[in-house]
C-alpha positions in Angstrom: -54.5 208.7 90.4 -54.3 211.8 93.0 -51.3 213.4 94.2 -51.2 215.2 97.1 -48.3 217.0 99.1 -49.8 218.4 102.3 -50.9 216.7 105.5 -54.1 218.0 106.0 -55.5 217.4 102.2 -53.7 213.9 102.3 -55.6 212.9 105.7 -58.9 214.6 103.9 -58.0 212.3 100.8 -56.9 209.3 102.9 -60.2 209.5 105.1 -62.2 209.0 102.2 -61.6 206.0 100.4 -62.9 202.9 100.1 -61.2 200.3 102.8 -59.3 198.3 103.0 -56.2 201.0 102.4 -52.8 199.3 101.5 -49.7 201.4 102.0 -46.5 201.2 100.3 -43.8 203.9 101.5 -41.0 204.8 99.3 -37.9 206.9 98.6 -38.9 206.9 94.9 -36.2 206.1 91.8 -38.9 203.3 91.6 -38.0 199.6 90.2 -39.9 196.3 89.8 -39.0 195.5 93.7 -41.3 198.4 94.6 -43.9 197.9 92.0 -44.5 194.0 93.3 -45.5 195.6 96.7 -47.7 197.6 94.9 -49.2 194.3 93.3 -49.2 192.8 96.7 -51.4 195.7 98.1 -53.7 195.8 94.9 -54.4 192.1 95.5 -55.7 192.6 99.2 -56.8 196.1 99.5 -59.6 198.0 97.8 -57.4 200.9 97.6 -53.6 201.5 97.5 -51.6 204.5 98.6 -47.7 205.2 97.9 -45.5 207.7 99.7 -42.6 209.5 97.6 -40.1 210.9 100.0 -36.4 210.6 100.4 -35.9 210.8 104.1 -33.2 212.9 105.6 -33.4 211.7 108.7 -32.1 208.0 107.3 -28.9 209.2 105.5 -25.5 209.6 108.0 -23.5 213.0 107.1 -21.1 211.0 104.5 -23.9 209.3 102.7 -25.6 210.0 99.5 -28.9 211.8 100.3 -27.7 214.8 98.2 -27.3 212.2 95.0 -29.9 209.9 95.8 -32.1 209.1 92.7 -35.3 211.5 92.3 -37.5 211.3 89.5 -41.3 212.3 90.6 -42.9 212.8 87.1 -41.6 209.2 86.1 -42.4 207.8 89.4 -45.8 208.7 89.3 -46.0 207.4 85.7 -45.1 204.2 86.9 -47.3 204.2 89.9 -50.4 205.4 88.0 -49.7 202.2 85.4 -49.8 200.2 88.3 -53.0 200.9 89.6 -52.4 203.4 92.5 -55.3 205.4 93.7 -53.4 207.9 96.1 -49.7 209.4 96.0 -48.4 211.3 99.0 -45.4 213.2 98.1 -44.4 215.9 100.5 -41.6 218.5 100.7 -38.6 218.1 103.5 -40.3 221.1 105.6 -43.8 219.7 105.0 -42.3 216.2 107.0 -39.8 218.0 109.0 -40.9 222.0 109.8 -38.6 224.4 111.5 -38.3 223.0 115.4 -38.7 219.8 114.6 -37.1 217.6 117.1 -39.2 214.4 118.0 -37.9 211.0 117.0 -38.6 207.3 117.7 -36.1 205.3 119.8 -35.9 202.0 118.3 -33.8 200.3 121.1 -31.1 197.7 120.7 -32.6 195.6 117.6 -31.6 199.3 115.6 -28.3 199.4 117.1 -26.9 195.8 115.7 -25.4 195.1 112.0 -27.0 198.1 109.6 -27.5 200.3 112.9 -23.8 199.9 113.8 -22.7 200.7 110.3 -25.0 203.8 109.9 -25.6 205.0 113.6 -29.1 206.5 113.6 -30.3 205.3 110.5 -33.3 203.4 112.1 -34.3 206.3 113.9 -34.8 207.9 110.7 -36.5 205.2 109.4 -38.9 204.7 112.5 -39.6 208.3 112.6 -40.6 209.1 109.1 -42.8 205.6 109.1 -44.5 206.6 112.2 -45.7 210.2 111.1 -46.4 208.9 107.2 -48.8 205.9 109.2 -50.1 209.2 111.2 -51.4 210.7 108.0 -52.5 207.6 105.8 -53.9 205.6 108.7 -53.5 202.7 106.4 -55.5 199.1 107.1 -52.1 197.5 106.2 -48.4 198.7 105.6 -46.2 196.6 102.9 -42.3 196.0 102.8 -39.7 194.3 100.7 -37.8 191.6 102.6 -34.5 192.8 100.9 -34.4 195.5 103.9 -34.9 192.7 106.3 -33.7 194.4 109.4 -35.8 197.4 108.2 -38.7 195.3 108.6 -38.0 193.6 112.0 -37.4 197.3 113.0 -40.9 198.5 111.7 -42.7 195.4 113.0 -41.2 196.0 116.6 -42.4 199.7 116.5 -46.0 198.7 115.1 -46.2 196.3 118.2 -44.7 198.0 120.7 -46.7 201.5 120.1 -50.1 200.0 119.4 -50.3 201.2 116.0 -53.4 199.9 114.1 -52.0 198.4 111.3 -51.2 195.1 109.8 -47.5 194.5 108.5 -47.0 192.9 105.1 -43.9 191.5 103.9 -43.2 190.9 100.4 -40.2 188.7 99.0 -37.3 190.2 97.3 -37.6 190.5 93.6 -34.0 189.8 92.0 -32.6 190.1 88.6 -31.7 186.7 86.9 -28.2 186.7 88.2 -29.5 187.0 91.8 -28.8 190.6 92.5 -31.3 192.2 94.5 -33.4 194.8 93.0 -32.1 198.4 94.6 -32.5 201.9 93.5 -28.9 201.9 94.5 -27.9 199.7 91.9 -28.1 202.2 89.3 -24.9 203.8 90.6 -23.0 200.3 90.0 -20.5 200.5 87.0 -20.2 197.7 84.7 -17.9 195.9 86.4 -19.1 196.7 90.0 -22.7 195.4 88.4 -21.0 192.0 87.1 -19.9 191.4 90.6 -22.6 192.5 93.1 -24.2 189.2 92.8 -21.5 187.7 94.5 -23.1 188.8 97.8 -25.8 186.6 97.5 -23.5 183.6 96.6 -21.7 184.6 99.9 -24.7 184.2 101.9 -25.7 181.1 100.3 -22.4 179.5 101.1 -22.5 180.9 104.4 -26.2 179.0 105.2 -24.9 175.6 103.1 -21.4 175.8 105.2 -23.6 176.3 108.6 -26.1 173.6 107.7 -23.7 170.7 107.1 -22.3 171.2 110.4 -19.1 173.7 109.8 -18.4 175.9 112.7 -19.1 179.4 112.3 -15.9 181.0 111.7 -15.0 178.6 109.4 -18.3 179.0 107.6 -17.9 182.6 107.3 -14.4 182.3 105.8 -15.7 180.0 103.4 -18.4 182.5 102.5 -16.2 185.7 102.0 -13.9 183.4 100.0 -17.0 183.8 97.4 -17.2 187.7 97.7 -15.7 189.6 95.1 -11.9 190.4 96.0 -13.0 194.1 95.2 -15.9 194.2 97.3 -15.4 195.4 100.9 -17.3 193.5 103.5 -19.4 195.3 106.2 -20.6 191.9 107.6 -22.1 188.2 107.0 -23.9 186.3 109.6 -26.9 184.4 110.4 -29.8 186.2 112.8 -32.8 185.9 114.9 -35.6 187.3 112.3 -37.4 189.2 115.0 -34.6 190.3 117.5 -31.5 190.4 115.2 -29.5 189.1 117.5 -26.4 186.5 116.1 -26.9 182.9 115.9 -24.6 180.3 116.1 -26.3 178.3 113.6 -29.2 178.3 110.9 -33.0 177.8 112.3 -36.4 178.0 110.6 -37.5 181.6 110.8 -34.0 183.1 110.8 -32.1 185.4 108.4 -28.9 185.0 106.8 -27.9 188.6 106.3 -25.2 190.5 104.3 -24.0 194.1 103.5 -21.0 194.7 101.4 -19.6 197.8 99.3 -18.6 197.6 95.9 -17.1 200.8 94.6 -18.7 203.6 96.5 -21.9 201.7 96.6 -23.3 199.7 99.5 -25.8 196.8 98.8 -27.6 194.5 101.3 -29.0 190.9 100.9 -30.4 188.4 102.7 -31.8 185.1 102.7 -35.0 183.9 104.9 -35.3 180.6 106.4 -38.9 180.2 106.5 -40.7 178.6 109.3 
Protein backbone atom coordinates (compact mmCIF):
# COMPACT_ATOMS: atom_id res chain seq x y z
CA UNK A 1 0.00 0.00 0.00
CA UNK A 2 1.31 3.41 -0.99
CA UNK A 3 0.79 6.45 1.26
CA UNK A 4 1.16 9.93 -0.21
CA UNK A 5 0.73 13.31 1.48
CA UNK A 6 1.41 15.87 -1.27
CA UNK A 7 -0.84 16.77 -4.17
CA UNK A 8 1.48 16.40 -7.18
CA UNK A 9 2.83 12.96 -6.13
CA UNK A 10 -0.73 11.91 -5.29
CA UNK A 11 -2.01 12.89 -8.73
CA UNK A 12 0.83 10.98 -10.35
CA UNK A 13 0.12 7.91 -8.23
CA UNK A 14 -3.63 7.95 -8.81
CA UNK A 15 -3.13 8.54 -12.53
CA UNK A 16 -0.99 5.42 -12.89
CA UNK A 17 -3.30 2.83 -11.29
CA UNK A 18 -5.54 0.31 -13.07
CA UNK A 19 -9.12 1.44 -13.56
CA UNK A 20 -11.81 1.60 -12.36
CA UNK A 21 -10.61 3.48 -9.28
CA UNK A 22 -12.88 3.56 -6.22
CA UNK A 23 -12.43 6.29 -3.61
CA UNK A 24 -13.47 6.44 0.05
CA UNK A 25 -13.00 9.87 1.72
CA UNK A 26 -12.63 9.69 5.53
CA UNK A 27 -11.46 11.73 8.49
CA UNK A 28 -9.67 8.71 9.92
CA UNK A 29 -10.44 7.15 13.33
CA UNK A 30 -11.58 4.20 11.26
CA UNK A 31 -14.20 1.68 12.34
CA UNK A 32 -16.12 -1.18 10.71
CA UNK A 33 -18.36 1.27 8.87
CA UNK A 34 -15.40 2.74 7.02
CA UNK A 35 -14.08 -0.73 6.25
CA UNK A 36 -17.47 -1.68 4.78
CA UNK A 37 -17.06 1.23 2.36
CA UNK A 38 -13.64 -0.15 1.46
CA UNK A 39 -15.12 -3.62 0.90
CA UNK A 40 -17.81 -2.17 -1.36
CA UNK A 41 -15.17 -0.34 -3.38
CA UNK A 42 -12.97 -3.46 -3.52
CA UNK A 43 -15.89 -5.51 -4.86
CA UNK A 44 -16.47 -3.29 -7.89
CA UNK A 45 -13.14 -1.54 -8.60
CA UNK A 46 -9.68 -2.74 -9.60
CA UNK A 47 -8.01 -0.10 -7.42
CA UNK A 48 -9.15 1.35 -4.09
CA UNK A 49 -7.99 4.65 -2.62
CA UNK A 50 -8.80 6.18 0.77
CA UNK A 51 -8.15 9.67 2.12
CA UNK A 52 -7.36 10.38 5.78
CA UNK A 53 -7.88 14.07 6.55
CA UNK A 54 -9.59 15.79 9.48
CA UNK A 55 -11.16 18.68 7.62
CA UNK A 56 -11.19 21.90 9.67
CA UNK A 57 -13.68 23.62 7.35
CA UNK A 58 -16.56 21.39 8.44
CA UNK A 59 -16.14 22.04 12.18
CA UNK A 60 -17.81 24.97 13.90
CA UNK A 61 -15.94 27.20 16.39
CA UNK A 62 -17.31 25.30 19.42
CA UNK A 63 -17.04 21.80 17.96
CA UNK A 64 -14.53 19.02 18.49
CA UNK A 65 -11.87 19.61 15.82
CA UNK A 66 -8.98 19.72 18.30
CA UNK A 67 -9.98 16.52 20.09
CA UNK A 68 -11.28 14.59 17.10
CA UNK A 69 -9.50 11.19 17.26
CA UNK A 70 -6.44 10.82 15.06
CA UNK A 71 -4.42 7.63 14.54
CA UNK A 72 -2.69 7.70 11.16
CA UNK A 73 -0.50 4.64 11.84
CA UNK A 74 -3.40 2.58 13.15
CA UNK A 75 -5.67 3.64 10.30
CA UNK A 76 -3.04 2.72 7.73
CA UNK A 77 -2.62 -0.72 9.28
CA UNK A 78 -6.35 -1.35 8.98
CA UNK A 79 -6.46 -0.11 5.40
CA UNK A 80 -3.54 -2.25 4.33
CA UNK A 81 -5.18 -5.31 5.88
CA UNK A 82 -8.39 -4.43 4.01
CA UNK A 83 -6.57 -4.39 0.66
CA UNK A 84 -6.45 -0.66 0.00
CA UNK A 85 -3.94 0.27 -2.71
CA UNK A 86 -3.38 4.00 -2.09
CA UNK A 87 -3.86 6.36 0.86
CA UNK A 88 -3.87 10.14 0.55
CA UNK A 89 -3.08 11.68 3.95
CA UNK A 90 -2.38 15.39 3.45
CA UNK A 91 -1.55 17.96 6.11
CA UNK A 92 -3.86 20.92 6.66
CA UNK A 93 -1.47 23.29 4.86
CA UNK A 94 -1.47 21.02 1.82
CA UNK A 95 -5.23 21.23 1.42
CA UNK A 96 -5.59 24.84 2.52
CA UNK A 97 -2.42 26.83 1.75
CA UNK A 98 -2.04 30.43 2.92
CA UNK A 99 -4.58 32.68 1.23
CA UNK A 100 -7.06 29.88 0.53
CA UNK A 101 -10.50 31.49 0.16
CA UNK A 102 -12.67 29.50 -2.27
CA UNK A 103 -15.59 27.36 -1.10
CA UNK A 104 -18.60 25.51 -2.50
CA UNK A 105 -22.03 27.03 -1.83
CA UNK A 106 -24.36 24.03 -1.54
CA UNK A 107 -27.63 26.00 -1.55
CA UNK A 108 -30.85 25.29 0.34
CA UNK A 109 -30.24 21.57 0.77
CA UNK A 110 -27.33 22.43 3.04
CA UNK A 111 -29.26 24.94 5.15
CA UNK A 112 -31.76 22.51 6.73
CA UNK A 113 -31.39 20.11 9.66
CA UNK A 114 -27.63 19.54 10.00
CA UNK A 115 -27.00 22.75 8.10
CA UNK A 116 -29.23 24.72 10.48
CA UNK A 117 -27.63 23.22 13.59
CA UNK A 118 -24.10 23.53 12.17
CA UNK A 119 -23.96 26.61 9.89
CA UNK A 120 -21.27 26.28 7.23
CA UNK A 121 -20.79 22.56 7.86
CA UNK A 122 -21.85 21.40 4.41
CA UNK A 123 -19.91 24.18 2.73
CA UNK A 124 -16.82 22.71 4.38
CA UNK A 125 -17.75 19.14 3.45
CA UNK A 126 -18.45 19.96 -0.20
CA UNK A 127 -15.29 22.04 -0.52
CA UNK A 128 -12.97 19.34 0.78
CA UNK A 129 -14.65 16.55 -1.19
CA UNK A 130 -14.43 18.57 -4.41
CA UNK A 131 -10.74 19.18 -3.76
CA UNK A 132 -10.17 15.49 -3.03
CA UNK A 133 -12.02 14.45 -6.19
CA UNK A 134 -9.82 16.81 -8.20
CA UNK A 135 -6.71 15.14 -6.77
CA UNK A 136 -7.82 11.50 -6.85
CA UNK A 137 -10.03 11.66 -9.99
CA UNK A 138 -11.82 8.41 -9.18
CA UNK A 139 -14.40 6.55 -11.21
CA UNK A 140 -16.60 5.91 -8.17
CA UNK A 141 -17.09 7.73 -4.85
CA UNK A 142 -18.23 5.57 -1.91
CA UNK A 143 -20.23 7.22 0.89
CA UNK A 144 -21.99 5.88 3.99
CA UNK A 145 -25.75 6.15 4.40
CA UNK A 146 -25.44 7.16 8.07
CA UNK A 147 -24.65 10.72 7.01
CA UNK A 148 -27.76 10.89 4.86
CA UNK A 149 -27.91 14.65 4.35
CA UNK A 150 -24.22 14.72 3.52
CA UNK A 151 -24.75 12.11 0.81
CA UNK A 152 -27.61 14.20 -0.61
CA UNK A 153 -25.44 17.33 -0.63
CA UNK A 154 -22.58 15.54 -2.36
CA UNK A 155 -24.80 13.83 -4.93
CA UNK A 156 -26.26 17.24 -5.75
CA UNK A 157 -22.77 18.74 -6.07
CA UNK A 158 -21.66 15.97 -8.42
CA UNK A 159 -24.76 16.50 -10.55
CA UNK A 160 -24.74 20.29 -10.56
CA UNK A 161 -21.01 20.62 -11.31
CA UNK A 162 -20.98 17.81 -13.92
CA UNK A 163 -18.31 15.85 -12.08
CA UNK A 164 -17.29 12.67 -13.85
CA UNK A 165 -17.72 10.27 -10.92
CA UNK A 166 -20.32 7.70 -9.93
CA UNK A 167 -21.68 8.03 -6.38
CA UNK A 168 -22.28 4.78 -4.49
CA UNK A 169 -24.15 4.82 -1.14
CA UNK A 170 -23.33 1.98 1.26
CA UNK A 171 -25.80 0.97 4.03
CA UNK A 172 -25.08 1.95 7.63
CA UNK A 173 -23.16 -0.55 9.77
CA UNK A 174 -24.59 -1.00 13.27
CA UNK A 175 -23.73 -2.54 16.60
CA UNK A 176 -25.87 -5.45 17.80
CA UNK A 177 -28.13 -3.07 19.75
CA UNK A 178 -28.78 -0.89 16.70
CA UNK A 179 -26.35 1.97 17.36
CA UNK A 180 -24.91 3.30 14.10
CA UNK A 181 -21.13 3.12 14.03
CA UNK A 182 -19.43 6.51 14.32
CA UNK A 183 -15.97 7.71 15.26
CA UNK A 184 -17.66 9.92 17.86
CA UNK A 185 -19.08 6.89 19.69
CA UNK A 186 -15.68 6.71 21.42
CA UNK A 187 -16.61 9.88 23.34
CA UNK A 188 -19.62 8.23 25.04
CA UNK A 189 -19.49 7.29 28.71
CA UNK A 190 -20.81 3.87 29.72
CA UNK A 191 -24.20 5.35 30.61
CA UNK A 192 -24.37 7.42 27.42
CA UNK A 193 -23.42 4.40 25.31
CA UNK A 194 -26.28 2.46 26.88
CA UNK A 195 -28.68 5.32 26.07
CA UNK A 196 -27.48 6.03 22.52
CA UNK A 197 -29.52 3.30 20.74
CA UNK A 198 -32.72 5.08 21.83
CA UNK A 199 -32.17 7.49 18.93
CA UNK A 200 -32.71 4.63 16.46
CA UNK A 201 -35.77 3.50 18.45
CA UNK A 202 -37.22 7.00 18.22
CA UNK A 203 -36.73 7.01 14.45
CA UNK A 204 -38.49 3.68 14.11
CA UNK A 205 -41.39 4.86 16.28
CA UNK A 206 -41.78 8.01 14.17
CA UNK A 207 -41.99 5.91 11.01
CA UNK A 208 -44.42 3.44 12.58
CA UNK A 209 -46.68 6.19 13.94
CA UNK A 210 -46.82 8.01 10.61
CA UNK A 211 -47.35 4.76 8.70
CA UNK A 212 -50.39 3.93 10.84
CA UNK A 213 -51.88 7.33 10.10
CA UNK A 214 -51.05 9.38 13.17
CA UNK A 215 -50.68 13.11 12.61
CA UNK A 216 -47.12 14.31 12.41
CA UNK A 217 -47.23 16.30 15.66
CA UNK A 218 -48.49 13.30 17.61
CA UNK A 219 -46.07 10.96 15.85
CA UNK A 220 -43.09 13.13 16.74
CA UNK A 221 -44.31 13.37 20.35
CA UNK A 222 -44.56 9.58 20.60
CA UNK A 223 -41.14 9.13 19.06
CA UNK A 224 -39.53 11.64 21.41
CA UNK A 225 -40.91 9.61 24.30
CA UNK A 226 -38.61 6.72 23.35
CA UNK A 227 -35.47 8.87 23.46
CA UNK A 228 -33.48 8.56 26.67
CA UNK A 229 -34.57 11.35 29.07
CA UNK A 230 -30.97 12.52 29.50
CA UNK A 231 -30.54 13.04 25.74
CA UNK A 232 -31.16 16.38 24.03
CA UNK A 233 -32.98 16.09 20.71
CA UNK A 234 -31.89 18.42 17.89
CA UNK A 235 -34.43 17.25 15.32
CA UNK A 236 -36.60 14.31 14.31
CA UNK A 237 -38.41 14.31 10.97
CA UNK A 238 -39.23 12.57 7.70
CA UNK A 239 -37.69 14.15 4.60
CA UNK A 240 -37.32 13.81 0.84
CA UNK A 241 -34.10 11.91 0.16
CA UNK A 242 -32.96 14.23 -2.63
CA UNK A 243 -33.95 17.68 -1.37
CA UNK A 244 -34.22 17.11 2.41
CA UNK A 245 -37.46 19.04 2.43
CA UNK A 246 -39.79 17.88 5.24
CA UNK A 247 -42.67 15.54 4.40
CA UNK A 248 -45.99 15.09 6.19
CA UNK A 249 -45.92 11.32 5.77
CA UNK A 250 -43.37 8.64 4.87
CA UNK A 251 -43.11 7.52 1.27
CA UNK A 252 -40.82 5.32 -0.80
CA UNK A 253 -37.44 6.93 -1.29
CA UNK A 254 -37.66 9.12 1.83
CA UNK A 255 -35.57 9.28 5.00
CA UNK A 256 -36.60 9.40 8.62
CA UNK A 257 -33.80 11.45 10.17
CA UNK A 258 -32.75 12.45 13.65
CA UNK A 259 -29.93 13.90 15.69
CA UNK A 260 -29.49 14.03 19.46
CA UNK A 261 -26.84 14.87 22.03
CA UNK A 262 -25.80 12.36 24.65
CA UNK A 263 -23.80 14.49 27.06
CA UNK A 264 -21.38 16.43 24.86
CA UNK A 265 -21.52 13.85 22.05
CA UNK A 266 -23.82 14.52 19.13
CA UNK A 267 -25.03 11.51 17.15
CA UNK A 268 -26.93 11.22 13.84
CA UNK A 269 -29.05 8.39 12.50
CA UNK A 270 -31.68 7.70 9.85
CA UNK A 271 -33.93 5.12 8.31
CA UNK A 272 -34.14 4.93 4.53
CA UNK A 273 -37.46 3.87 3.01
CA UNK A 274 -36.54 2.00 -0.19
CA UNK A 275 -38.24 3.06 -3.41
